N, CA, C and O of each residue as an XYZ file, in Angstrom:
440
protein
N       9.985      0.347    -15.584
C      10.224     -0.718    -16.493
C      10.272     -2.097    -15.804
O      10.231     -3.137    -16.461
N      10.360     -2.072    -14.462
C      10.325     -3.335    -13.756
C       9.455     -3.196    -12.478
O       9.505     -2.177    -11.790
N       8.684     -4.215    -12.193
C       7.814     -4.157    -11.002
C       7.729     -5.509    -10.354
O       7.959     -6.535    -10.994
N       7.394     -5.508     -9.064
C       7.283     -6.754     -8.358
C       6.692     -6.509     -6.976
O       6.309     -5.382     -6.665
N       6.611     -7.535     -6.145
C       6.039     -7.363     -4.849
C       6.921     -6.480     -4.006
O       8.139     -6.484     -4.190
N       6.344     -5.706     -3.066
C       7.162     -4.883     -2.167
C       7.659     -5.710     -0.982
O       8.764     -5.511     -0.478
N       6.846     -6.601     -0.575
C       7.174     -7.455      0.595
C       6.575     -8.829      0.459
O       5.476     -9.005     -0.067
N       7.341     -9.827      0.958
C       6.844    -11.222      0.912
C       7.245    -11.905      2.182
O       8.292    -11.631      2.769
N       6.352    -12.836      2.604
C       6.631    -13.696      3.822
C       6.841    -15.119      3.359
O       6.200    -15.612      2.431
N       7.779    -15.762      4.058
C       7.980    -17.171      3.795
C       8.047    -17.865      5.135
O       8.166    -17.216      6.175
N       7.969    -19.216      5.113
C       8.072    -20.019      6.309
C       9.301    -20.833      6.298
O       9.606    -21.451      5.278
N      10.049    -20.879      7.391
C      11.280    -21.626      7.550
C      11.087    -23.046      7.008
O      10.077    -23.692      7.284
N      12.072    -23.525      6.229
C      12.124    -24.817      5.634
C      11.226    -25.016      4.357
O      11.311    -26.020      3.649
N      10.368    -23.988      4.125
C       9.494    -24.073      2.939
C      10.177    -23.230      1.818
O      11.301    -22.755      1.979
N       9.471    -23.068      0.704
C       9.965    -22.331     -0.424
C       9.221    -21.010     -0.615
O       8.080    -20.879     -0.174
N       9.822    -20.071     -1.239
C       9.273    -18.755     -1.521
C       9.534    -18.427     -3.026
O      10.655    -18.565     -3.517
N       8.503    -18.006     -3.707
C       8.680    -17.638     -5.126
C       8.330    -16.183     -5.323
O       7.251    -15.727     -4.945
N       9.273    -15.450     -5.931
C       9.097    -14.043     -6.230
C       8.979    -13.852     -7.741
O       9.802    -14.340     -8.515
N       7.925    -13.124     -8.139
C       7.711    -12.884     -9.572
C       7.889    -11.412     -9.898
O       7.173    -10.565     -9.363
N       8.837    -11.101    -10.771
C       9.026     -9.715    -11.152
C       8.733     -9.523    -12.624
O       9.205    -10.305    -13.449
N       7.969     -8.507    -12.973
C       7.541     -8.250    -14.372
C       8.354     -7.084    -14.943
O       8.868     -6.223    -14.230
N       8.434     -7.118    -16.282
C       9.165     -6.000    -16.945
C       8.448     -5.624    -18.209
O       7.604     -6.366    -18.711
N       8.793     -4.460    -18.722
C       8.203     -3.924    -19.924
C       8.719     -4.570    -21.181
O       9.806     -5.147    -21.173
N       7.970     -4.491    -22.264
C       8.441     -5.074    -23.556
C       9.812     -4.425    -23.892
O      10.091     -3.266    -23.585
N      10.645     -5.275    -24.550
C      11.971     -4.788    -24.987
C      13.076     -5.254    -24.089
O      14.243     -5.206    -24.480
N      12.754     -5.707    -22.892
C      13.801     -6.125    -21.980
C      13.977     -7.669    -21.958
O      14.724     -8.202    -21.137
N      13.307     -8.338    -22.833
C      13.351     -9.800    -22.781
C      14.738    -10.458    -22.734
O      14.983    -11.343    -21.914
N      15.638    -10.018    -23.620
C      16.922    -10.717    -23.748
C      18.029    -10.162    -22.796
O      19.190    -10.564    -22.872
N      17.636     -9.257    -21.931
C      18.595     -8.704    -20.998
C      18.781     -9.649    -19.843
O      17.895    -10.454    -19.554
N      19.940     -9.569    -19.156
C      20.232    -10.376    -18.008
C      19.416     -9.860    -16.821
O      19.383     -8.663    -16.532
N      18.751    -10.817    -16.137
C      17.973    -10.466    -14.938
C      18.722    -11.025    -13.729
O      19.395    -12.051    -13.829
N      18.603    -10.359    -12.611
C      19.316    -10.821    -11.390
C      18.494    -10.650    -10.129
O      17.481     -9.950    -10.105
N      18.958    -11.305     -9.090
C      18.381    -11.251     -7.741
C      19.550    -10.984     -6.772
O      20.549    -11.699     -6.704
N      19.327     -9.889     -6.035
C      20.446     -9.311     -5.297
C      20.031     -9.185     -3.812
O      18.862     -8.924     -3.527
N      20.946     -9.362     -2.896
C      20.641     -9.278     -1.440
C      21.341     -8.159     -0.771
O      22.555     -8.018     -0.923
N      20.621     -7.332     -0.018
C      21.218     -6.218      0.756
C      20.346     -4.998      0.664
O      19.775     -4.684     -0.380
N      20.259     -4.316      1.788
C      19.342     -3.112      1.854
C      19.829     -1.991      0.876
O      19.011     -1.268      0.306
N      21.133     -1.867      0.699
C      21.680     -0.815     -0.097
C      21.857     -1.229     -1.519
O      22.698     -2.068     -1.841
N      21.052     -0.629     -2.383
C      21.075     -0.937     -3.820
C      22.455     -0.936     -4.423
O      22.774     -1.796     -5.244
N      23.268      0.001     -4.037
C      24.599      0.173     -4.613
C      25.571     -0.943     -4.285
O      26.511     -1.200     -5.037
N      25.341     -1.606     -3.159
C      26.326     -2.596     -2.683
C      25.643     -3.960     -2.434
O      26.208     -4.796     -1.728
N      24.471     -4.196     -2.983
C      23.823     -5.461     -2.702
C      24.618     -6.608     -3.448
O      25.300     -6.385     -4.449
N      24.475     -7.796     -2.896
C      25.291     -8.940     -3.431
C      24.440     -9.782     -4.370
O      23.386    -10.277     -3.970
N      24.872     -9.949     -5.585
C      24.109    -10.754     -6.533
C      24.071    -12.190     -6.066
O      25.113    -12.815     -5.866
N      22.864    -12.719     -5.892
C      22.675    -14.121     -5.471
C      22.675    -15.042     -6.644
O      23.340    -16.078     -6.647
N      21.898    -14.647     -7.679
C      21.788    -15.480     -8.872
C      21.412    -14.536    -10.052
O      20.746    -13.520     -9.848
N      21.847    -14.886    -11.277
C      21.421    -14.087    -12.445
C      21.201    -15.014    -13.650
O      21.752    -16.111    -13.735
N      20.374    -14.520    -14.570
C      20.143    -15.347    -15.770
C      21.279    -15.181    -16.774
O      22.158    -14.343    -16.572
N      21.277    -15.953    -17.835
C      22.304    -15.863    -18.842
C      21.784    -15.034    -19.984
O      22.424    -15.021    -21.036
N      20.656    -14.330    -19.860
C      20.061    -13.626    -20.978
C      19.233    -14.524    -21.800
O      18.847    -14.151    -22.908
N      18.915    -15.764    -21.297
C      18.064    -16.666    -22.010
C      16.909    -17.118    -21.060
O      16.781    -16.568    -19.966
N      16.118    -18.055    -21.441
C      15.005    -18.526    -20.651
C      15.408    -19.701    -19.805
O      14.603    -20.259    -19.059
N      16.697    -20.083    -19.931
C      17.104    -21.306    -19.173
C      17.221    -20.987    -17.699
O      17.716    -19.929    -17.311
N      16.745    -21.943    -16.863
C      16.824    -21.776    -15.419
C      18.301    -21.826    -14.978
O      19.104    -22.600    -15.499
N      18.623    -20.957    -13.987
C      19.936    -20.953    -13.413
C      19.766    -21.175    -11.922
O      18.991    -20.478    -11.267
N      20.497    -22.155    -11.384
C      20.362    -22.474     -9.935
C      21.693    -22.236     -9.262
O      22.733    -22.641     -9.782
N      21.676    -21.584     -8.112
C      22.859    -21.417     -7.260
C      22.467    -21.780     -5.869
O      21.737    -21.033     -5.217
N      22.932    -22.917     -5.387
C      22.615    -23.326     -4.063
C      21.090    -23.503     -3.889
O      20.476    -24.329     -4.565
N      20.489    -22.718     -2.975
C      19.071    -22.916     -2.685
C      18.215    -21.931     -3.479
O      17.005    -21.869     -3.264
N      18.807    -21.166     -4.386
C      18.065    -20.143     -5.153
C      18.155    -20.378     -6.643
O      19.223    -20.651     -7.191
N      17.008    -20.264     -7.282
C      17.003    -20.402     -8.758
C      16.274    -19.216     -9.368
O      15.432    -18.574     -8.741
N      16.644    -18.949    -10.649
C      15.966    -17.845    -11.397
C      15.608    -18.338    -12.761
O      16.375    -19.084    -13.370
N      14.457    -17.941    -13.264
C      14.074    -18.333    -14.611
C      13.251    -17.167    -15.279
O      12.339    -16.595    -14.684
N      13.616    -16.884    -16.467
C      12.977    -15.773    -17.218
C      11.966    -16.406    -18.178
O      12.182    -17.489    -18.723
N      10.846    -15.681    -18.364
C       9.796    -16.072    -19.271
C       9.466    -14.898    -20.214
O       8.763    -13.962    -19.832
N       9.979    -14.964    -21.431
C       9.850    -13.807    -22.302
C       8.449    -13.551    -22.769
O       8.052    -12.394    -22.913
N       7.690    -14.581    -23.009
C       6.317    -14.429    -23.511
C       5.476    -13.697    -22.430
O       4.636    -12.842    -22.711
N       5.765    -14.093    -21.202
C       5.061    -13.521    -20.014
C       5.657    -12.201    -19.564
O       5.046    -11.463    -18.791
N       6.900    -11.895    -20.069
C       7.681    -10.728    -19.623
C       7.727    -10.692    -18.106
O       7.377     -9.698    -17.468
N       8.169    -11.803    -17.558
C       8.397    -11.868    -16.127
C       9.536    -12.840    -15.819
O       9.856    -13.700    -16.639
N      10.132    -12.709    -14.671
C      11.062    -13.740    -14.234
C      10.752    -14.106    -12.798
O      10.307    -13.277    -12.005
N      11.000    -15.369    -12.481
C      10.692    -15.823    -11.160
C      11.959    -16.276    -10.448
O      12.850    -16.888    -11.038
N      12.006    -15.961     -9.186
C      13.126    -16.363     -8.303
C      12.527    -17.278     -7.228
O      11.562    -16.903     -6.562
N      13.093    -18.466     -7.060
C      12.597    -19.378     -6.072
C      13.692    -19.622     -5.025
O      14.806    -20.036     -5.345
N      13.337    -19.352     -3.772
C      14.295    -19.654     -2.658
C      13.745    -20.894     -1.930
O      12.607    -20.928     -1.462
N      14.617    -21.899     -1.865
C      14.178    -23.189     -1.249
C      14.727    -23.403      0.126
O      15.707    -22.763      0.508
N      14.126    -24.284      0.878
C      14.540    -24.613      2.245
C      14.934    -23.377      3.043
O      16.058    -23.239      3.524
N      13.973    -22.503      3.158
C      14.204    -21.194      3.773
C      14.730    -21.280      5.159
O      14.313    -22.129      5.947
N      15.679    -20.375      5.477
C      16.186    -20.304      6.847
C      15.809    -18.907      7.416
O      15.558    -17.954      6.678
N      15.785    -18.845      8.717
C      15.384    -17.546      9.362
C      16.348    -16.450      8.918
O      15.928    -15.301      8.781
N      17.606    -16.756      8.691
C      18.566    -15.699      8.298
C      18.487    -15.352      6.830
O      19.266    -14.523      6.359
N      17.574    -15.955      6.092
C      17.327    -15.459      4.715
C      16.512    -14.183      4.685
O      16.385    -13.545      3.640
N      15.959    -13.809      5.833
C      15.165    -12.606      5.899
C      16.063    -11.400      5.682
O      17.078    -11.244      6.360
N      15.687    -10.543      4.730
C      16.557     -9.433      4.369
C      15.827     -8.587      3.317
O      14.694     -8.883      2.940
N      16.488     -7.551      2.863
C      15.994     -6.772      1.712
C      16.695     -7.332      0.476
O      17.913     -7.505      0.450
N      15.886     -7.609     -0.544
C      16.416     -8.145     -1.808
C      15.967     -7.201     -2.930
O      15.096     -6.355     -2.730
N      16.545     -7.352     -4.053
C      16.178     -6.616     -5.270
C      16.122     -7.553     -6.446
O      16.987     -8.409     -6.630
N      15.020     -7.363     -7.290
C      15.053     -8.080     -8.558
C      15.412     -6.972     -9.571
O      14.918     -5.846     -9.500
N      16.280     -7.341    -10.500
C      16.784     -6.322    -11.371
C      17.074     -6.765    -12.794
O      17.047     -7.952    -13.121
N      17.341     -5.810    -13.595
C      17.706     -6.017    -15.027
C      19.001     -5.294    -15.284
O      19.124     -4.099    -15.015
N      19.979     -6.031    -15.813
C      21.297     -5.508    -16.090
C      21.229     -4.686    -17.406
O      20.676     -5.127    -18.413
N      21.813     -3.483    -17.345
C      21.829     -2.711    -18.588
C      23.007     -1.682    -18.473
O      23.614     -1.494    -17.419
N      23.264     -1.063    -19.597
C      24.358     -0.051    -19.597
C      23.895      1.133    -18.719
O      22.739      1.552    -18.786
N      24.804      1.653    -17.909
C      24.384      2.697    -17.000
C      23.895      2.074    -15.699
O      24.460      1.075    -15.256
N      22.856      2.637    -15.071
C      22.344      2.103    -13.840
C      21.313      1.033    -14.112
O      20.367      1.236    -14.874
N      21.510     -0.114    -13.476
C      20.551     -1.257    -13.641
C      19.159     -0.794    -13.142
O      19.010      0.125    -12.336
N      18.161     -1.508    -13.689
C      16.772     -1.309    -13.206
C      16.520     -2.210    -12.064
O      16.960     -3.359    -12.111
N      15.827     -1.778    -11.005
C      15.613     -2.674     -9.850
C      14.305     -2.383     -9.151
O      13.729     -1.299     -9.248
N      13.870     -3.396     -8.451
C      12.634     -3.317     -7.638
C      12.984     -3.939     -6.294
O      13.517     -5.047     -6.238
N      12.677     -3.211     -5.186
C      13.049     -3.667     -3.846
C      11.971     -4.591     -3.310
O      10.778     -4.331     -3.462
N      12.416     -5.696     -2.667
C      11.508     -6.690     -2.089
C      12.006     -7.015     -0.673
O      13.134     -7.463     -0.466
N      11.117     -6.769      0.279
C      11.498     -7.068      1.666
C      10.992     -8.505      2.022
O       9.792     -8.777      2.004
N      11.911     -9.364      2.329
C      11.541    -10.775      2.636
C      11.602    -11.044      4.148
O      12.619    -10.837      4.809
N      10.465    -11.512      4.649
C      10.380    -11.913      6.085
C      10.203    -13.413      6.163
O       9.442    -13.991      5.388
N      10.894    -14.047      7.086
C      10.759    -15.518      7.272
C      10.182    -15.796      8.645
O      10.726    -15.365      9.661
N       9.101    -16.505      8.664
C       8.477    -16.929      9.969
C       9.010    -18.281     10.364
O       9.303    -19.098      9.491
N       9.150    -18.554     11.676
C       9.629    -19.856     12.097
C       8.623    -20.965     11.691
O       7.412    -20.751     11.734
N       9.123    -22.106     11.311
C       8.248    -23.200     10.943
C       7.833    -23.950     12.200
O       8.254    -23.589     13.299
N       7.038    -24.956     12.059
C       6.617    -25.781     13.191
C       7.820    -26.615     13.635
O       8.461    -27.277     12.818
N       8.121    -26.577     14.936
C       9.322    -27.320     15.365
C       8.932    -28.762     15.690
O       9.788    -29.562     16.070
């Protein structure tokens, strides 16, 4: 019901955008972006309000697009320690739906 890139590379100080798609019917559900290799204990970085309004937390923002059935997460001013395993997910009763994304950050020009 949810799909996205398996791995993405970003460059230090630049931005990275992750696009996750979902099946029809999940439009009004809360979408989230979570950090940590272990799905069960990953830390929610940012989540939507169940609307199409953009939500920004620090250097990370998330925005849902119902017509497109996708949501995008943008990470700005990337740091080398942003490299980690992340998950894009949909909140629901029972176990949330999720897709794992490995993010690698390359050093920028010094």
